[in-house]
C-alpha positions as a Python dict, from the first residue, in 0.01 Angstrom:
ca = {
    (1, 'X'): (0, 0, 0),
    (2, 'X'): (-335, 159, -8),
    (3, 'X'): (-97, 455, -174),
    (4, 'X'): (75, 220, -451),
    (5, 'X'): (-330, 100, -531),
    (6, 'X'): (-416, 460, -583),
    (7, 'X'): (-88, 542, -793),
    (8, 'X'): (-141, 276, -962),
    (9, 'X'): (-576, 417, -1111),
    (10, 'X'): (-763, 181, -878),
    (11, 'X'): (-1061, 351, -791),
    (12, 'X'): (-1165, 125, -544),
    (13, 'X'): (-1016, -137, -270),
    (14, 'X'): (-1151, -404, -39),
    (15, 'X'): (-1050, -509, 239),
    (16, 'X'): (-1151, -876, 337),
    (17, 'X'): (-1128, -900, 765),
    (18, 'X'): (-1402, -1173, 997),
    (19, 'X'): (-1631, -987, 1200),
    (20, 'X'): (-1481, -1135, 1531),
    (21, 'X'): (-1086, -994, 1467),
    (22, 'X'): (-1126, -650, 1625),
    (23, 'X'): (-768, -533, 1637),
    (24, 'X'): (-743, -602, 1214),
    (25, 'X'): (-1095, -405, 1211),
    (26, 'X'): (-944, -163, 1375),
    (27, 'X'): (-658, -134, 1179),
    (28, 'X'): (-807, -135, 863),
    (29, 'X'): (-1081, 155, 987),
    (30, 'X'): (-794, 419, 1119),
    (31, 'X'): (-636, 506, 797),
    (32, 'X'): (-1016, 542, 631),
    (33, 'X'): (-1113, 218, 488),
    (34, 'X'): (-1547, 189, 564),
    (35, 'X'): (-1748, -149, 617),
    (36, 'X'): (-1935, -255, 388),
    (37, 'X'): (-2298, -368, 495),
    (38, 'X'): (-2450, -620, 245),
    (39, 'X'): (-2714, -719, 465),
    (40, 'X'): (-2885, -714, 812),
    (41, 'X'): (-2629, -990, 969),
    (42, 'X'): (-2323, -759, 822),
    (43, 'X'): (-2538, -496, 1026),
    (44, 'X'): (-2535, -611, 1294),
    (45, 'X'): (-2200, -746, 1322),
    (46, 'X'): (-2090, -437, 1234),
    (47, 'X'): (-2248, -257, 1512),
    (48, 'X'): (-2151, -500, 1796),
    (49, 'X'): (-1734, -469, 1621),
    (50, 'X'): (-1765, -66, 1659),
    (51, 'X'): (-1861, -119, 2043),
    (52, 'X'): (-1612, -373, 2127),
    (53, 'X'): (-1367, -82, 1966),
    (54, 'X'): (-1565, 195, 2081),
    (55, 'X'): (-1582, 306, 1693),
    (56, 'X'): (-1880, 545, 1577),
    (57, 'X'): (-2149, 318, 1411),
    (58, 'X'): (-2183, 527, 1137),
    (59, 'X'): (-2316, 340, 793),
    (60, 'X'): (-2489, 636, 656),
    (61, 'X'): (-2156, 811, 659),
    (62, 'X'): (-1988, 492, 513),
    (63, 'X'): (-2243, 434, 215),
    (64, 'X'): (-2169, 830, 143),
    (65, 'X'): (-1782, 762, 144),
    (66, 'X'): (-1822, 422, -71),
}
């Protein structure tokens, strides 16, 4: 699905997944989607989610690629 959007010329693709749905979040992170951190509360939720998934919490890198 992502390839279809990119081929159609979209530059930004957003996925929306509830912060407690860890398997879905891992599915989103695996191909390279990066979390959006729009608030301190979102940062805490992303950090907890990454810890639960044993995924690196790297918000500086995510901002650089967003």
